[in-house]
N, C-alpha and C positions, 0 to 999 in steps of 0.2 A: 388442402391447397398447398402446393409446394412453394419453396423459396422463389424459384424462377417464375411461377405463376404470379406471385404478388408483385415482384419487382418489374417484371415485363408488362404486366397488366396496367401498372400505374402510368407507364410512359409509352403510348403507341408510337409507332414509327411515323416519320414525316412522309410527305408525298414523294420525296426523293429517295425513299427507301432507307434513310438513316434515322436513328433515334434522335430526338431533340438534343441540342447542345448541352442542356442542363443534365440530361441523363448520361451522355457520353463522358462528361467531365466529373462524374462522381468519383470521390477519392477511392483509390485501391489499397491504400495503406495509411497508417497514421502519419507518415511523412507527408502525404498529400492532403491530409485533413486540415482545413483552415478554420481557426476560431476555437472557442471553448478551451483555451489553454488552462484555465482554472480547474477544469474537469479532466482533460485528456493530455495535459503536458506530461513529459517524461517523469515517471515516478509517482504520478498522481494515482490515488487508490482505484478509480474506475478503470483507468487504462491498464494498471497492473492486473486487475481482476480479469479483464478481457484477454490480455496477452498471455496470462498464465492459465487461462481456461477455468477460472474459479468464480465466474460471475454468478451472483444470486439475483433474485427477482428485483427488478428496478422499474421505475416509471420515469420516462424521459419527457419533461415538460418544457415547451418553448414555442416561440412564434414560428410561423411557416418559414421554410427555407433556411433553417439554422443547423441542419445536419442530423436530424433524428433518424431518418431512414438510412442515411449513409452510414451512421454509426452501427445500425443493425446489420448492415451488409458486412462491415468489418468484423462484427461478432460472428456472422455466418461463415466468413472466410477463415477465422482463426480457431473456432471451436471444434473439438472432436465429438461433441454431443450431436444428437439428432436435432437438426434445426428445422423448424416449421414456421412459416410466416403467412399471415393473411391480414386482410384489411377489414375493419369493422364496417366499412361502407359496402363491401361485397358479400360479407358472410353473415350468417344468422345462427340461431341456436342449434340447428342441425349440424352445421359445420363444426361448431364448438364441441358438441358431443363426440363427433367422429375423431376430432383431434385429441380429445381427452382419452378416448379409448385406445387410440394408437399409441399415445404416450405411456399409458399403463402397460400395454403389451410389450413395448420396447424395454421398459424397465425390468419387468418380470422375466422376460425371455432372454434378454442379452445384458441386463444390468447396466443399460445405457440411459443416461438422462436425456431429456428432451428440453431444448430451449425454444420457447414459443414467443414469436414476435407478433404483437397485435398493433397494427397501425391505426391511429384515430380511435383508441380504446374508449374515449368518451362517448362515442356514438352507440356503444352497447348500453342497454338499459341495466338497471340494478339486477334484475333477475338473470340476464345473460352473463353479467360479470360474476354473479354467484356461482355459475357453473365452473369457473376456474378454481374456486377456493379450495375444494377438497383435494384437487391434484397438486396445488401449490403447497398446501399443508402436508400432504403425504410425501412430498419430494419427487413426485412423478415429473413435474415440469418446473422449469425456471421461466418466469414470465418477464418479458420485456414489453412494456406498454408505452406507446408514444401518443402524446396528446398536445394539442394547442390550448386546451382549456385547463383551468385550475383544478388539479386532482382532488383538492380538498372538497370540492363540490361535485365533481363528475366521476370519481372513482369510489366504489364501495369502501366504507371504513375498514371492514375486516381485511379486504384485499390490500388496501393502502397500508395498514399496519404491518403487513408481511412483506412489504416492498420498500426499498429505499428510493426516495425521489431525488432526481438530479435535474437541476434547472439549467436549460440551455438559453444563452442570451442571444439577442439579435446581433448579427455580425456588424462590426464597425465598418466605416468607409474604407479604412486601410485593409481590413480583411477582404472586403469585396474587390478592391483594386488588385489584390493578390490573386483572387479567383479569376478575375477578368484577364489579367496579364497572362496567367497560365493558359487560359483558353485561347488567347491570341497567338501564343507561341507554340502550342502543342500541335505537331504536324499530323499525328495519327488520329487523335480524338477531337482536337479543337479546330481552330480556323487557321492554323499555321501554314497550311498549304493553299489556302484560298487567296485569290487575288484581291485583297481588300486591305486598306489601311484605316485604322481608327486613331484619331488624334488623342493625346493624353487628356486634353480638356473634355473630350467627349466621354472617355472612360470615367473620368471623375464625375461627370454629370450623371452617368448611368449609376454609379455607386451611390450618389445622393438620392436619386429617384427610387432606387430599389428598397430603401428604408430598412436595411438590415437583412434582406431576403436574397440569398444567393440564387435561388431559382428565378426570381424576377429579373435579377441582374443579367443572368446568362440568356434568358429568353429575349430580353430587350437587345442585348448585343447581337444575338443571332438574327433577329428581325432587322436591325439597322444594317448589319453587314449584307444581308440578302437584298435589301431595298436601296442600298447606297448608289448614288449616281456614279457612273463610270467615267474616269478621266485617264486617257492614255492606257486603256486596257485594265485599269485597276479601280475597284470601288474605293470611294473616299467618304469617311464618316467624320464630320466635324461637329462641333457643339450646336451650330445653327441648324444643321440637318437633323440632328437628334431631337432638338426642341420641336421642330416641325413634325416629327414622327410620333412624338409621345403624346398620348391623350392625358387628360388631367389625372394626376396620381390618385389612386384609390388608397385612402388612409386605412391603416389596419384598425378595424373596429368591429365589434360584435355587440349588438344592442342587448344581448342576453348573456354576454360572456365576461371574462375577467377584465378585458381592456375597458369595457363600458364602466365597470365599477372603479377601475383605477383612475379614469379621467374625471368621473364625478367627484371622487375623493380629492383629486388634485385641485379642481375648481373650488370645492367647498373649503379646503384648507388654505388656499391662496386668499380667498375673501376673508377668512377668519384672521389671517395674519396681516390684513390691511395692505395687500399687495395687488393693486388694480391691474398692473401690467401682466403679471402672471395669470391673474384670474381671466382677463380678456383672452389671453392666448389659449388657455384650456377651454374656454367657451368656444373659441373659433375651431379648435381641433374637433370638438364634439359636433358642432354644427356642420362643418365641412365634410365630416364623415357620414352625415345623414341622420344624426340623432333626432328624435321627436322633440320639437321645440316646446311642446306642452309639458313634456317630462322635465325639461330644464326649468321651465317656469314654476312647476310645482316644487322643485328642489329649492328655488330661490325664495318661495313663500315660506318653506320650512326654515330656511336659514334666517330669514328676517325675524322669526320668533325665537329660534334656538340660540343664535349667536349675536343678535343685536338687541332684540327684546325691547324693553322700555328705556334703554339707553337712547334710543331714537324711535319712538312709537310710529313715526312716519314711514319707517322702513317697510312695515307690513302693508301699509296703503300703497306704497310704490310697487311692491311686488305683485299685489293683487291686481293693480292697474296694468302691470306688465303682462300678466296672464290674460287679461281681457284684450290687450293690444295684440298679442300673439294670435288669439282666437279670432279677432276681428279682421286683421289685415293679412294674416298668414305670412308665409316665407316666400322670398327672402327678405321682404320689407321689414319684418319684425326683428331682424337681426339687431337693428339699432335700439329697439326697445329693450331687448335682452341685455345688450351691452350697457345701456343706461342703468338698468337695475343692478348689473354686476358691479359697475364702477361705484354706484351709490352705496351698495352694501359693503364694498371693500373699504370705502372711506368713512363709513359711519362709525361712531363710537360703539364698542363691543361690550356686551354683557350676556352671560349665560345664566343670570339669576332666575329668569322665568323657567328655563329648562331644569335647573337644579331644584327649584321649588316644586315642580311637578314630580320629579323623580323621588324626592324625599317624602312627599305626601302619598305617592303611590306605594312606596315601601311601607309606610305606616298603615295604609289601608289594607295591605296584605298581611302584615305582621301582627298588628294589634287586634284585640277583640272589636268587632263591629258594633260599637256602642249605638244605641238608638239616638235619633235626633233629639236634642234637648227640647222639653215641652215649650219653652218660651220662644223657640224658633219655628214651631209648627204653626201652620195656618189652621184656622177654626171656622170654616164656612158653614158648619151645621151646628144645631143645638146640642146634639150628642157629643160632638167633638169638643164643644165648649164645656160640657159637663165633665169631660175627661181631662179638663184643664189644659187643652191644647191652647197655646198662646199665652198662658198665664206667666206674668212677669216680663213680658216683652217690653222693651224700651224703644220708643220711636225716635230714631236719631235726629229727625228734623225738629224735635222739641228742644234740643240742646243748641246753645249759641254756636258751637263749632261743629254741629251735626255729628257728634261723637258721644256715645254713652259709655258707661263702665261695664256694659253687658258682655259676658264671655260667649263667644259664638262657636267654640270648639267643644267636642264632647269632654266630659270631666276628666277622662283618663289621658287626654292630650292637652289639657289646659296649660297655656303658656308656651306651647310648641311654636317654633319659628320655621317657616318654610321659605317664604320670599324674603331674601336679604339683598336689597339693591346695592349696587356698587357705587363708587364715587365718580363714575364715568357718564358723560352725557346727561340726558334728562333724568337718569336714575339718581343723580346727586340731589336733585330737587325732591324726588319721591322719598329718598332716604330722610331728608329733612322733615318732610311731612309725617312720615311714619314714626320717626323719633318723637315728634311733638304729640302725635295722637296717642302713642304708648304712654306718655307721661299723663295726659289727660285721663285716659282710661284707668290708670292706676289710682288717680285721685278720686275718681267718681265711682270706683268699685266699692260695693258695700263692705 
């Protein structure tokens, strides 16, 4: 698949015979490239490698519309190497093998290296990605992979270790305004020759709506310009018309992708830091993007034990009730139940003593010899078990005035080990007082 095949196939022509505005306005040089100054500003290593035709294998990771494919085009224009491009959406293992064979022939016959651009490389499975590895290692190809997904999870570790990852950021509103202004003024490729006026406030609204995606911004500008009401022979786009033309913004979200985990992490850490405002915002971002509310409810139940624990034992009851409410009344009505739980957890006293207790106990369970359960803690329902001294020496706690005996309940090799260490926050302060008192009683009553 040639370079032209890939880039033309991605953007079919419009009904008027012209490519979409977003395709026409792709940058033709670094001077026209907007954004990613940290990677592609003058003198930056990636730009230097491209302009000096010394590029090695790279993975370009970033949200949609941030310039990954445009950057590949700049590489194609500047390199003397054999440049091949294809999309993982359209290609399979057969095409990969053909490209690899072509690259090997080019190197051995003409001593010419091949730069291979793979758009949406995360769509290739692990076996398909493995097919690139021998040619990358052998120097037959320089791989440029573009992905919107976290390469740590979506790109084979051996391939990732042989590539440098460059992270492209979502464009700022000022970046998008630059892109939009250029499209409005460009006579040959943009809308500069079209009889349409777009007010600055409408351009600013487009930049906000696009959410860092240049393709979305240009598509919306093209749609608004084409549908604008005509006054005195010229179309006019103001903010009011734009708002009436725009459907509800689709928030960037993938329930199985990186943004999913980023937002869950933001919600969790905001609640942990006792910030209900931030927590409600991240909750709303997840909900409005279409997250499964039962997934959120399960995360809240986890948080109630992991980060609140016995500092406020009611937190677990609140979150379990929230889960039932979500299941019972469904969405969107259950939004308030989730918000109530999020604000409750955010404002509850915090303790991770329960979480730490389990982690320490689990570590000992794996690290130390698995001692048998002490005889005095074993039940003896049969005569045989009694003859084997199951239950011998057991002390019934209710026989003591404080319901505490001096009996040791840990295996002998772990005697005296402390796992649960309550904090001085919330209800755990009372639990700590109780445990300290019981520890002293046990010490006195121990033989």
